PyMOL Python script that loads the backbone (N, CA, C, O; Angstrom):
from pymol import cmd

cmd.read_pdbstr("""\
ATOM      1  N   MET A   1     113.118-160.942-126.559  1.00  0.00           N
ATOM      2  CA  MET A   1     114.491-161.134-126.957  1.00  0.00           C
ATOM      3  C   MET A   1     114.742-160.608-128.367  1.00  0.00           C
ATOM      4  O   MET A   1     115.850-160.167-128.672  1.00  0.00           O
ATOM      5  N   ARG A   2     113.760-160.649-129.202  1.00  0.00           N
ATOM      6  CA  ARG A   2     113.940-160.211-130.583  1.00  0.00           C
ATOM      7  C   ARG A   2     114.131-158.699-130.680  1.00  0.00           C
ATOM      8  O   ARG A   2     114.857-158.211-131.546  1.00  0.00           O
ATOM      9  N   GLY A   3     113.485-157.977-129.800  1.00  0.00           N
ATOM     10  CA  GLY A   3     113.608-156.529-129.825  1.00  0.00           C
ATOM     11  C   GLY A   3     113.138-155.941-131.143  1.00  0.00           C
ATOM     12  O   GLY A   3     112.080-156.310-131.653  1.00  0.00           O
ATOM     13  N   GLU A   4     113.913-155.041-131.685  1.00  0.00           N
ATOM     14  CA  GLU A   4     113.558-154.344-132.925  1.00  0.00           C
ATOM     15  C   GLU A   4     114.116-155.023-134.176  1.00  0.00           C
ATOM     16  O   GLU A   4     114.014-154.474-135.273  1.00  0.00           O
ATOM     17  N   ARG A   5     114.697-156.198-134.024  1.00  0.00           N
ATOM     18  CA  ARG A   5     115.306-156.881-135.170  1.00  0.00           C
ATOM     19  C   ARG A   5     114.254-157.307-136.192  1.00  0.00           C
ATOM     20  O   ARG A   5     113.160-157.740-135.828  1.00  0.00           O
ATOM     21  N   ASP A   6     114.598-157.179-137.474  1.00  0.00           N
ATOM     22  CA  ASP A   6     113.714-157.706-138.509  1.00  0.00           C
ATOM     23  C   ASP A   6     113.871-159.231-138.527  1.00  0.00           C
ATOM     24  O   ASP A   6     114.800-159.766-137.922  1.00  0.00           O
ATOM     25  N   GLU A   7     112.979-159.915-139.208  1.00  0.00           N
ATOM     26  CA  GLU A   7     112.949-161.383-139.214  1.00  0.00           C
ATOM     27  C   GLU A   7     114.267-161.994-139.679  1.00  0.00           C
ATOM     28  O   GLU A   7     114.761-162.939-139.063  1.00  0.00           O
ATOM     29  N   GLU A   8     114.833-161.470-140.747  1.00  0.00           N
ATOM     30  CA  GLU A   8     116.082-162.021-141.286  1.00  0.00           C
ATOM     31  C   GLU A   8     117.229-161.863-140.294  1.00  0.00           C
ATOM     32  O   GLU A   8     117.988-162.805-140.065  1.00  0.00           O
ATOM     33  N   THR A   9     117.356-160.690-139.711  1.00  0.00           N
ATOM     34  CA  THR A   9     118.413-160.436-138.728  1.00  0.00           C
ATOM     35  C   THR A   9     118.222-161.320-137.504  1.00  0.00           C
ATOM     36  O   THR A   9     119.180-161.906-137.000  1.00  0.00           O
ATOM     37  N   TRP A  10     116.990-161.415-137.029  1.00  0.00           N
ATOM     38  CA  TRP A  10     116.682-162.241-135.862  1.00  0.00           C
ATOM     39  C   TRP A  10     117.110-163.691-136.090  1.00  0.00           C
ATOM     40  O   TRP A  10     117.777-164.282-135.242  1.00  0.00           O
ATOM     41  N   LYS A  11     116.731-164.259-137.223  1.00  0.00           N
ATOM     42  CA  LYS A  11     117.074-165.654-137.511  1.00  0.00           C
ATOM     43  C   LYS A  11     118.575-165.843-137.640  1.00  0.00           C
ATOM     44  O   LYS A  11     119.116-166.827-137.136  1.00  0.00           O
ATOM     45  N   ARG A  12     119.257-164.923-138.303  1.00  0.00           N
ATOM     46  CA  ARG A  12     120.705-165.028-138.470  1.00  0.00           C
ATOM     47  C   ARG A  12     121.423-164.948-137.124  1.00  0.00           C
ATOM     48  O   ARG A  12     122.293-165.768-136.832  1.00  0.00           O
ATOM     49  N   GLU A  13     121.060-163.966-136.311  1.00  0.00           N
ATOM     50  CA  GLU A  13     121.701-163.814-135.007  1.00  0.00           C
ATOM     51  C   GLU A  13     121.373-164.972-134.074  1.00  0.00           C
ATOM     52  O   GLU A  13     122.228-165.407-133.303  1.00  0.00           O
ATOM     53  N   LEU A  14     120.163-165.467-134.137  1.00  0.00           N
ATOM     54  CA  LEU A  14     119.790-166.620-133.320  1.00  0.00           C
ATOM     55  C   LEU A  14     120.646-167.825-133.690  1.00  0.00           C
ATOM     56  O   LEU A  14     121.185-168.499-132.812  1.00  0.00           O
ATOM     57  N   ARG A  15     120.772-168.097-134.983  1.00  0.00           N
ATOM     58  CA  ARG A  15     121.580-169.230-135.454  1.00  0.00           C
ATOM     59  C   ARG A  15     123.042-169.060-135.021  1.00  0.00           C
ATOM     60  O   ARG A  15     123.659-170.011-134.542  1.00  0.00           O
ATOM     61  N   GLU A  16     123.589-167.866-135.186  1.00  0.00           N
ATOM     62  CA  GLU A  16     124.974-167.608-134.790  1.00  0.00           C
ATOM     63  C   GLU A  16     125.175-167.826-133.288  1.00  0.00           C
ATOM     64  O   GLU A  16     126.159-168.436-132.870  1.00  0.00           O
ATOM     65  N   ASN A  17     124.245-167.331-132.490  1.00  0.00           N
ATOM     66  CA  ASN A  17     124.357-167.480-131.038  1.00  0.00           C
ATOM     67  C   ASN A  17     124.170-168.924-130.588  1.00  0.00           C
ATOM     68  O   ASN A  17     124.833-169.376-129.655  1.00  0.00           O
ATOM     69  N   MET A  18     123.280-169.641-131.242  1.00  0.00           N
ATOM     70  CA  MET A  18     123.096-171.060-130.913  1.00  0.00           C
ATOM     71  C   MET A  18     124.364-171.848-131.250  1.00  0.00           C
ATOM     72  O   MET A  18     124.778-172.719-130.484  1.00  0.00           O
ATOM     73  N   GLU A  19     124.970-171.546-132.378  1.00  0.00           N
ATOM     74  CA  GLU A  19     126.228-172.201-132.757  1.00  0.00           C
ATOM     75  C   GLU A  19     127.285-171.989-131.674  1.00  0.00           C
ATOM     76  O   GLU A  19     127.963-172.935-131.271  1.00  0.00           O
ATOM     77  N   LYS A  20     127.424-170.762-131.210  1.00  0.00           N
ATOM     78  CA  LYS A  20     128.408-170.448-130.174  1.00  0.00           C
ATOM     79  C   LYS A  20     128.084-171.162-128.862  1.00  0.00           C
ATOM     80  O   LYS A  20     128.968-171.732-128.222  1.00  0.00           O
ATOM     81  N   ALA A  21     126.819-171.127-128.472  1.00  0.00           N
ATOM     82  CA  ALA A  21     126.419-171.740-127.199  1.00  0.00           C
ATOM     83  C   ALA A  21     126.642-173.250-127.210  1.00  0.00           C
ATOM     84  O   ALA A  21     127.180-173.802-126.251  1.00  0.00           O
ATOM     85  N   TYR A  22     126.233-173.921-128.283  1.00  0.00           N
ATOM     86  CA  TYR A  22     126.410-175.371-128.333  1.00  0.00           C
ATOM     87  C   TYR A  22     127.866-175.764-128.497  1.00  0.00           C
ATOM     88  O   TYR A  22     128.286-176.788-127.957  1.00  0.00           O
ATOM     89  N   ALA A  23     128.652-174.976-129.229  1.00  0.00           N
ATOM     90  CA  ALA A  23     130.083-175.255-129.342  1.00  0.00           C
ATOM     91  C   ALA A  23     130.738-175.202-127.961  1.00  0.00           C
ATOM     92  O   ALA A  23     131.561-176.051-127.621  1.00  0.00           O
ATOM     93  N   GLU A  24     130.366-174.205-127.180  1.00  0.00           N
ATOM     94  CA  GLU A  24     130.927-174.081-125.831  1.00  0.00           C
ATOM     95  C   GLU A  24     130.440-175.218-124.931  1.00  0.00           C
ATOM     96  O   GLU A  24     131.215-175.759-124.142  1.00  0.00           O
ATOM     97  N   ALA A  25     129.179-175.578-125.043  1.00  0.00           N
ATOM     98  CA  ALA A  25     128.654-176.693-124.238  1.00  0.00           C
ATOM     99  C   ALA A  25     129.411-177.981-124.539  1.00  0.00           C
ATOM    100  O   ALA A  25     129.792-178.703-123.618  1.00  0.00           O
ATOM    101  N   TYR A  26     129.630-178.273-125.806  1.00  0.00           N
ATOM    102  CA  TYR A  26     130.372-179.485-126.175  1.00  0.00           C
ATOM    103  C   TYR A  26     131.828-179.388-125.746  1.00  0.00           C
ATOM    104  O   TYR A  26     132.413-180.382-125.315  1.00  0.00           O
ATOM    105  N   ARG A  27     132.415-178.211-125.857  1.00  0.00           N
ATOM    106  CA  ARG A  27     133.801-178.036-125.424  1.00  0.00           C
ATOM    107  C   ARG A  27     133.953-178.368-123.940  1.00  0.00           C
ATOM    108  O   ARG A  27     134.974-178.904-123.511  1.00  0.00           O
ATOM    109  N   LEU A  28     132.919-178.040-123.168  1.00  0.00           N
ATOM    110  CA  LEU A  28     132.948-178.293-121.729  1.00  0.00           C
ATOM    111  C   LEU A  28     132.481-179.703-121.362  1.00  0.00           C
ATOM    112  O   LEU A  28     132.424-180.052-120.183  1.00  0.00           O
ATOM    113  N   GLY A  29     132.144-180.520-122.380  1.00  0.00           N
ATOM    114  CA  GLY A  29     131.736-181.899-122.113  1.00  0.00           C
ATOM    115  C   GLY A  29     130.233-182.104-122.059  1.00  0.00           C
ATOM    116  O   GLY A  29     129.773-183.196-121.724  1.00  0.00           O
ATOM    117  N   GLY A  30     129.468-181.090-122.378  1.00  0.00           N
ATOM    118  CA  GLY A  30     128.012-181.203-122.368  1.00  0.00           C
ATOM    119  C   GLY A  30     127.475-181.734-123.686  1.00  0.00           C
ATOM    120  O   GLY A  30     128.237-182.021-124.609  1.00  0.00           O
ATOM    121  N   VAL A  31     126.177-181.861-123.765  1.00  0.00           N
ATOM    122  CA  VAL A  31     125.501-182.316-124.980  1.00  0.00           C
ATOM    123  C   VAL A  31     124.260-181.467-125.226  1.00  0.00           C
ATOM    124  O   VAL A  31     123.788-180.756-124.338  1.00  0.00           O
ATOM    125  N   ALA A  32     123.746-181.555-126.440  1.00  0.00           N
ATOM    126  CA  ALA A  32     122.554-180.783-126.807  1.00  0.00           C
ATOM    127  C   ALA A  32     121.305-181.618-126.608  1.00  0.00           C
ATOM    128  O   ALA A  32     120.547-181.845-127.551  1.00  0.00           O
ATOM    129  N   SER A  33     121.091-182.072-125.399  1.00  0.00           N
ATOM    130  CA  SER A  33     119.896-182.876-125.146  1.00  0.00           C
ATOM    131  C   SER A  33     119.293-182.506-123.800  1.00  0.00           C
ATOM    132  O   SER A  33     119.942-181.916-122.936  1.00  0.00           O
ATOM    133  N   GLY A  34     118.052-182.868-123.661  1.00  0.00           N
ATOM    134  CA  GLY A  34     117.364-182.668-122.399  1.00  0.00           C
ATOM    135  C   GLY A  34     116.969-184.018-121.830  1.00  0.00           C
ATOM    136  O   GLY A  34     117.272-185.063-122.406  1.00  0.00           O
ATOM    137  N   GLU A  35     116.303-183.985-120.717  1.00  0.00           N
ATOM    138  CA  GLU A  35     115.927-185.242-120.062  1.00  0.00           C
ATOM    139  C   GLU A  35     114.927-186.046-120.870  1.00  0.00           C
ATOM    140  O   GLU A  35     114.766-187.242-120.627  1.00  0.00           O
ATOM    141  N   HIS A  36     114.254-185.428-121.821  1.00  0.00           N
ATOM    142  CA  HIS A  36     113.234-186.129-122.594  1.00  0.00           C
ATOM    143  C   HIS A  36     113.634-186.329-124.052  1.00  0.00           C
ATOM    144  O   HIS A  36     112.818-186.782-124.854  1.00  0.00           O
ATOM    145  N   GLY A  37     114.861-186.004-124.407  1.00  0.00           N
ATOM    146  CA  GLY A  37     115.315-186.295-125.761  1.00  0.00           C
ATOM    147  C   GLY A  37     115.702-185.060-126.553  1.00  0.00           C
ATOM    148  O   GLY A  37     115.966-183.997-125.991  1.00  0.00           O
ATOM    149  N   ILE A  38     115.730-185.221-127.866  1.00  0.00           N
ATOM    150  CA  ILE A  38     116.160-184.173-128.776  1.00  0.00           C
ATOM    151  C   ILE A  38     114.963-183.714-129.597  1.00  0.00           C
ATOM    152  O   ILE A  38     114.245-184.532-130.173  1.00  0.00           O
ATOM    153  N   GLY A  39     114.756-182.438-129.646  1.00  0.00           N
ATOM    154  CA  GLY A  39     113.702-181.888-130.493  1.00  0.00           C
ATOM    155  C   GLY A  39     114.288-181.374-131.790  1.00  0.00           C
ATOM    156  O   GLY A  39     115.495-181.473-132.011  1.00  0.00           O
ATOM    157  N   THR A  40     113.466-180.840-132.627  1.00  0.00           N
ATOM    158  CA  THR A  40     113.931-180.390-133.929  1.00  0.00           C
ATOM    159  C   THR A  40     114.894-179.209-133.824  1.00  0.00           C
ATOM    160  O   THR A  40     115.762-179.064-134.685  1.00  0.00           O
ATOM    161  N   ALA A  41     114.776-178.377-132.820  1.00  0.00           N
ATOM    162  CA  ALA A  41     115.662-177.221-132.683  1.00  0.00           C
ATOM    163  C   ALA A  41     117.103-177.625-132.362  1.00  0.00           C
ATOM    164  O   ALA A  41     118.043-176.952-132.785  1.00  0.00           O
ATOM    165  N   LYS A  42     117.278-178.703-131.627  1.00  0.00           N
ATOM    166  CA  LYS A  42     118.615-179.135-131.206  1.00  0.00           C
ATOM    167  C   LYS A  42     119.177-180.264-132.060  1.00  0.00           C
ATOM    168  O   LYS A  42     120.344-180.627-131.915  1.00  0.00           O
ATOM    169  N   ARG A  43     118.377-180.809-132.928  1.00  0.00           N
ATOM    170  CA  ARG A  43     118.763-181.987-133.703  1.00  0.00           C
ATOM    171  C   ARG A  43     120.065-181.784-134.477  1.00  0.00           C
ATOM    172  O   ARG A  43     120.948-182.641-134.448  1.00  0.00           O
ATOM    173  N   HIS A  44     120.181-180.658-135.163  1.00  0.00           N
ATOM    174  CA  HIS A  44     121.378-180.367-135.962  1.00  0.00           C
ATOM    175  C   HIS A  44     122.646-180.456-135.116  1.00  0.00           C
ATOM    176  O   HIS A  44     123.624-181.077-135.531  1.00  0.00           O
ATOM    177  N   TYR A  45     122.635-179.847-133.946  1.00  0.00           N
ATOM    178  CA  TYR A  45     123.806-179.829-133.078  1.00  0.00           C
ATOM    179  C   TYR A  45     124.103-181.225-132.544  1.00  0.00           C
ATOM    180  O   TYR A  45     125.259-181.645-132.479  1.00  0.00           O
ATOM    181  N   PHE A  46     123.058-181.931-132.167  1.00  0.00           N
ATOM    182  CA  PHE A  46     123.216-183.285-131.642  1.00  0.00           C
ATOM    183  C   PHE A  46     123.821-184.212-132.691  1.00  0.00           C
ATOM    184  O   PHE A  46     124.778-184.931-132.404  1.00  0.00           O
ATOM    185  N   LEU A  47     123.273-184.200-133.900  1.00  0.00           N
ATOM    186  CA  LEU A  47     123.779-185.075-134.962  1.00  0.00           C
ATOM    187  C   LEU A  47     125.207-184.722-135.339  1.00  0.00           C
ATOM    188  O   LEU A  47     126.002-185.612-135.642  1.00  0.00           O
ATOM    189  N   ARG A  48     125.539-183.465-135.326  1.00  0.00           N
ATOM    190  CA  ARG A  48     126.880-183.022-135.686  1.00  0.00           C
ATOM    191  C   ARG A  48     127.919-183.453-134.658  1.00  0.00           C
ATOM    192  O   ARG A  48     129.047-183.783-135.024  1.00  0.00           O
ATOM    193  N   GLU A  49     127.559-183.456-133.392  1.00  0.00           N
ATOM    194  CA  GLU A  49     128.529-183.697-132.330  1.00  0.00           C
ATOM    195  C   GLU A  49     128.538-185.119-131.766  1.00  0.00           C
ATOM    196  O   GLU A  49     129.472-185.489-131.054  1.00  0.00           O
ATOM    197  N   THR A  50     127.529-185.909-132.066  1.00  0.00           N
ATOM    198  CA  THR A  50     127.441-187.255-131.494  1.00  0.00           C
ATOM    199  C   THR A  50     128.180-188.252-132.379  1.00  0.00           C
ATOM    200  O   THR A  50     127.948-188.287-133.587  1.00  0.00           O
ATOM    201  N   PRO A  51     129.056-189.054-131.808  1.00  0.00           N
ATOM    202  CA  PRO A  51     129.788-190.042-132.604  1.00  0.00           C
ATOM    203  C   PRO A  51     128.833-190.986-133.360  1.00  0.00           C
ATOM    204  O   PRO A  51     127.783-191.367-132.844  1.00  0.00           O
ATOM    205  N   GLN A  52     129.215-191.346-134.571  1.00  0.00           N
ATOM    206  CA  GLN A  52     128.379-192.192-135.413  1.00  0.00           C
ATOM    207  C   GLN A  52     128.029-193.511-134.730  1.00  0.00           C
ATOM    208  O   GLN A  52     126.905-193.993-134.871  1.00  0.00           O
ATOM    209  N   GLU A  53     128.958-194.099-134.001  1.00  0.00           N
ATOM    210  CA  GLU A  53     128.667-195.377-133.337  1.00  0.00           C
ATOM    211  C   GLU A  53     127.561-195.217-132.292  1.00  0.00           C
ATOM    212  O   GLU A  53     126.771-196.137-132.083  1.00  0.00           O
ATOM    213  N   ASN A  54     127.501-194.062-131.642  1.00  0.00           N
ATOM    214  CA  ASN A  54     126.409-193.807-130.700  1.00  0.00           C
ATOM    215  C   ASN A  54     125.073-193.689-131.436  1.00  0.00           C
ATOM    216  O   ASN A  54     124.063-194.239-130.997  1.00  0.00           O
ATOM    217  N   LEU A  55     125.079-192.969-132.557  1.00  0.00           N
ATOM    218  CA  LEU A  55     123.852-192.827-133.342  1.00  0.00           C
ATOM    219  C   LEU A  55     123.385-194.179-133.869  1.00  0.00           C
ATOM    220  O   LEU A  55     122.187-194.463-133.882  1.00  0.00           O
ATOM    221  N   THR A  56     124.313-195.001-134.298  1.00  0.00           N
ATOM    222  CA  THR A  56     123.969-196.343-134.795  1.00  0.00           C
ATOM    223  C   THR A  56     123.291-197.157-133.703  1.00  0.00           C
ATOM    224  O   THR A  56     122.272-197.804-133.947  1.00  0.00           O
ATOM    225  N   THR A  57     123.852-197.126-132.503  1.00  0.00           N
ATOM    226  CA  THR A  57     123.259-197.861-131.372  1.00  0.00           C
ATOM    227  C   THR A  57     121.878-197.311-131.040  1.00  0.00           C
ATOM    228  O   THR A  57     120.947-198.081-130.802  1.00  0.00           O
ATOM    229  N   MET A  58     121.737-196.013-131.023  1.00  0.00           N
ATOM    230  CA  MET A  58     120.447-195.400-130.713  1.00  0.00           C
ATOM    231  C   MET A  58     119.401-195.766-131.767  1.00  0.00           C
ATOM    232  O   MET A  58     118.246-196.035-131.437  1.00  0.00           O
ATOM    233  N   ASN A  59     119.808-195.772-133.022  1.00  0.00           N
ATOM    234  CA  ASN A  59     118.888-196.149-134.093  1.00  0.00           C
ATOM    235  C   ASN A  59     118.487-197.617-134.003  1.00  0.00           C
ATOM    236  O   ASN A  59     117.343-197.964-134.298  1.00  0.00           O
ATOM    237  N   ARG A  60     119.411-198.475-133.602  1.00  0.00           N
ATOM    238  CA  ARG A  60     119.080-199.894-133.432  1.00  0.00           C
ATOM    239  C   ARG A  60     118.059-200.093-132.315  1.00  0.00           C
ATOM    240  O   ARG A  60     117.143-200.907-132.439  1.00  0.00           O
ATOM    241  N   LEU A  61     118.220-199.349-131.231  1.00  0.00           N
ATOM    242  CA  LEU A  61     117.241-199.419-130.143  1.00  0.00           C
ATOM    243  C   LEU A  61     115.880-198.922-130.618  1.00  0.00           C
ATOM    244  O   LEU A  61     114.849-199.526-130.324  1.00  0.00           O
ATOM    245  N   LYS A  62     115.891-197.819-131.351  1.00  0.00           N
ATOM    246  CA  LYS A  62     114.637-197.279-131.896  1.00  0.00           C
ATOM    247  C   LYS A  62     113.972-198.309-132.800  1.00  0.00           C
ATOM    248  O   LYS A  62     112.762-198.517-132.711  1.00  0.00           O
ATOM    249  N   ASP A  63     114.742-198.952-133.666  1.00  0.00           N
ATOM    250  CA  ASP A  63     114.205-199.986-134.557  1.00  0.00           C
ATOM    251  C   ASP A  63     113.585-201.143-133.769  1.00  0.00           C
ATOM    252  O   ASP A  63     112.532-201.664-134.137  1.00  0.00           O
ATOM    253  N   ALA A  64     114.251-201.535-132.687  1.00  0.00           N
ATOM    254  CA  ALA A  64     113.761-202.665-131.892  1.00  0.00           C
ATOM    255  C   ALA A  64     112.475-202.319-131.150  1.00  0.00           C
ATOM    256  O   ALA A  64     111.570-203.149-131.069  1.00  0.00           O
ATOM    257  N   LEU A  65     112.382-201.123-130.616  1.00  0.00           N
ATOM    258  CA  LEU A  65     111.236-200.735-129.808  1.00  0.00           C
ATOM    259  C   LEU A  65     110.097-200.115-130.609  1.00  0.00           C
ATOM    260  O   LEU A  65     108.945-200.139-130.175  1.00  0.00           O
ATOM    261  N   ASP A  66     110.413-199.565-131.767  1.00  0.00           N
ATOM    262  CA  ASP A  66     109.416-198.890-132.593  1.00  0.00           C
ATOM    263  C   ASP A  66     109.727-199.159-134.069  1.00  0.00           C
ATOM    264  O   ASP A  66     110.111-198.242-134.795  1.00  0.00           O
ATOM    265  N   PRO A  67     109.565-200.398-134.513  1.00  0.00           N
ATOM    266  CA  PRO A  67     109.992-200.789-135.861  1.00  0.00           C
ATOM    267  C   PRO A  67     109.301-200.017-136.991  1.00  0.00           C
ATOM    268  O   PRO A  67     109.858-199.919-138.084  1.00  0.00           O
ATOM    269  N   LEU A  68     108.120-199.473-136.761  1.00  0.00           N
ATOM    270  CA  LEU A  68     107.439-198.711-137.808  1.00  0.00           C
ATOM    271  C   LEU A  68     107.749-197.210-137.727  1.00  0.00           C
ATOM    272  O   LEU A  68     107.303-196.428-138.565  1.00  0.00           O
ATOM    273  N   HIS A  69     108.510-196.831-136.718  1.00  0.00           N
ATOM    274  CA  HIS A  69     108.899-195.426-136.508  1.00  0.00           C
ATOM    275  C   HIS A  69     107.680-194.502-136.477  1.00  0.00           C
ATOM    276  O   HIS A  69     107.636-193.477-137.157  1.00  0.00           O
ATOM    277  N   ILE A  70     106.708-194.889-135.680  1.00  0.00           N
ATOM    278  CA  ILE A  70     105.499-194.072-135.568  1.00  0.00           C
ATOM    279  C   ILE A  70     105.523-193.146-134.352  1.00  0.00           C
ATOM    280  O   ILE A  70     104.700-192.235-134.256  1.00  0.00           O
ATOM    281  N   LEU A  71     106.441-193.363-133.438  1.00  0.00           N
ATOM    282  CA  LEU A  71     106.552-192.527-132.240  1.00  0.00           C
ATOM    283  C   LEU A  71     107.591-191.428-132.483  1.00  0.00           C
ATOM    284  O   LEU A  71     108.773-191.716-132.673  1.00  0.00           O
ATOM    285  N   ASN A  72     107.153-190.196-132.477  1.00  0.00           N
ATOM    286  CA  ASN A  72     108.037-189.046-132.685  1.00  0.00           C
ATOM    287  C   ASN A  72     108.870-189.164-133.956  1.00  0.00           C
ATOM    288  O   ASN A  72     110.058-188.843-133.962  1.00  0.00           O
ATOM    289  N   ASP A  73     108.249-189.619-135.011  1.00  0.00           N
ATOM    290  CA  ASP A  73     108.950-189.783-136.276  1.00  0.00           C
ATOM    291  C   ASP A  73     109.588-188.466-136.711  1.00  0.00           C
ATOM    292  O   ASP A  73     108.927-187.428-136.742  1.00  0.00           O
ATOM    293  N   GLN A  74     110.863-188.516-137.044  1.00  0.00           N
ATOM    294  CA  GLN A  74     111.648-187.371-137.510  1.00  0.00           C
ATOM    295  C   GLN A  74     111.855-186.290-136.452  1.00  0.00           C
ATOM    296  O   GLN A  74     112.199-185.158-136.794  1.00  0.00           O
ATOM    297  N   LYS A  75     111.656-186.610-135.194  1.00  0.00           N
ATOM    298  CA  LYS A  75     111.822-185.608-134.143  1.00  0.00           C
ATOM    299  C   LYS A  75     113.081-185.843-133.316  1.00  0.00           C
ATOM    300  O   LYS A  75     113.296-185.144-132.326  1.00  0.00           O
ATOM    301  N   ALA A  76     113.904-186.793-133.687  1.00  0.00           N
ATOM    302  CA  ALA A  76     115.074-187.085-132.872  1.00  0.00           C
ATOM    303  C   ALA A  76     116.272-187.369-133.761  1.00  0.00           C
ATOM    304  O   ALA A  76     116.542-186.622-134.702  1.00  0.00           O
ATOM    305  N   TYR A  77     116.977-188.428-133.472  1.00  0.00           N
ATOM    306  CA  TYR A  77     118.222-188.744-134.169  1.00  0.00           C
ATOM    307  C   TYR A  77     118.009-189.647-135.370  1.00  0.00           C
ATOM    308  O   TYR A  77     118.957-189.926-136.103  1.00  0.00           O
ATOM    309  N   ILE A  78     116.790-190.107-135.587  1.00  0.00           N
ATOM    310  CA  ILE A  78     116.492-190.928-136.759  1.00  0.00           C
ATOM    311  C   ILE A  78     116.628-190.049-138.000  1.00  0.00           C
ATOM    312  O   ILE A  78     116.044-188.966-138.061  1.00  0.00           O
ATOM    313  N   GLU A  79     117.383-190.502-138.974  1.00  0.00           N
ATOM    314  CA  GLU A  79     117.639-189.666-140.144  1.00  0.00           C
ATOM    315  C   GLU A  79     116.771-190.015-141.356  1.00  0.00           C
ATOM    316  O   GLU A  79     116.679-189.220-142.292  1.00  0.00           O
ATOM    317  N   THR A  80     116.143-191.174-141.352  1.00  0.00           N
ATOM    318  CA  THR A  80     115.324-191.539-142.503  1.00  0.00           C
ATOM    319  C   THR A  80     113.925-191.920-142.058  1.00  0.00           C
ATOM    320  O   THR A  80     113.737-192.516-140.997  1.00  0.00           O
ATOM    321  N   LYS A  81     112.975-191.580-142.857  1.00  0.00           N
ATOM    322  CA  LYS A  81     111.584-191.915-142.555  1.00  0.00           C
ATOM    323  C   LYS A  81     111.334-193.325-143.063  1.00  0.00           C
ATOM    324  O   LYS A  81     111.555-193.613-144.239  1.00  0.00           O
ATOM    325  N   ARG A  82     110.875-194.202-142.184  1.00  0.00           N
ATOM    326  CA  ARG A  82     110.630-195.592-142.572  1.00  0.00           C
ATOM    327  C   ARG A  82     109.282-196.017-142.041  1.00  0.00           C
ATOM    328  O   ARG A  82     109.065-196.058-140.830  1.00  0.00           O
ATOM    329  N   ARG A  83     108.422-196.316-142.901  1.00  0.00           N
ATOM    330  CA  ARG A  83     107.085-196.793-142.510  1.00  0.00           C
ATOM    331  C   ARG A  83     106.955-198.229-142.990  1.00  0.00           C
ATOM    332  O   ARG A  83     107.463-198.596-144.050  1.00  0.00           O
ATOM    333  N   GLY A  84     106.257-199.043-142.181  1.00  0.00           N
ATOM    334  CA  GLY A  84     106.072-200.458-142.461  1.00  0.00           C
ATOM    335  C   GLY A  84     105.408-200.719-143.716  1.00  0.00           C
ATOM    336  O   GLY A  84     105.192-201.878-144.071  1.00  0.00           O
TER     337      GLY A  84
END
""", "prot")
cmd.dss("prot")
cmd.show_as("cartoon", "prot")
cmd.util.cbc("prot")
cmd.orient("prot")
């Protein structure tokens, strides 16, 4: 997919195309998630488009089930690193 693009051009075009793709997905009612959660590549889009009240609820569940945040720390919607 990169073809003959230099690294800087590749990264810029990739970011631009991802912005367009996720904007269209959200416009159509979709989300930037998969069946197993959010990875670091999609995190920015997910956090930007998900209502704060949803993120708050998700963080509360994470706190209840993983209070030390040792499972997939910083790989999802958790915004702060918290260790016991």
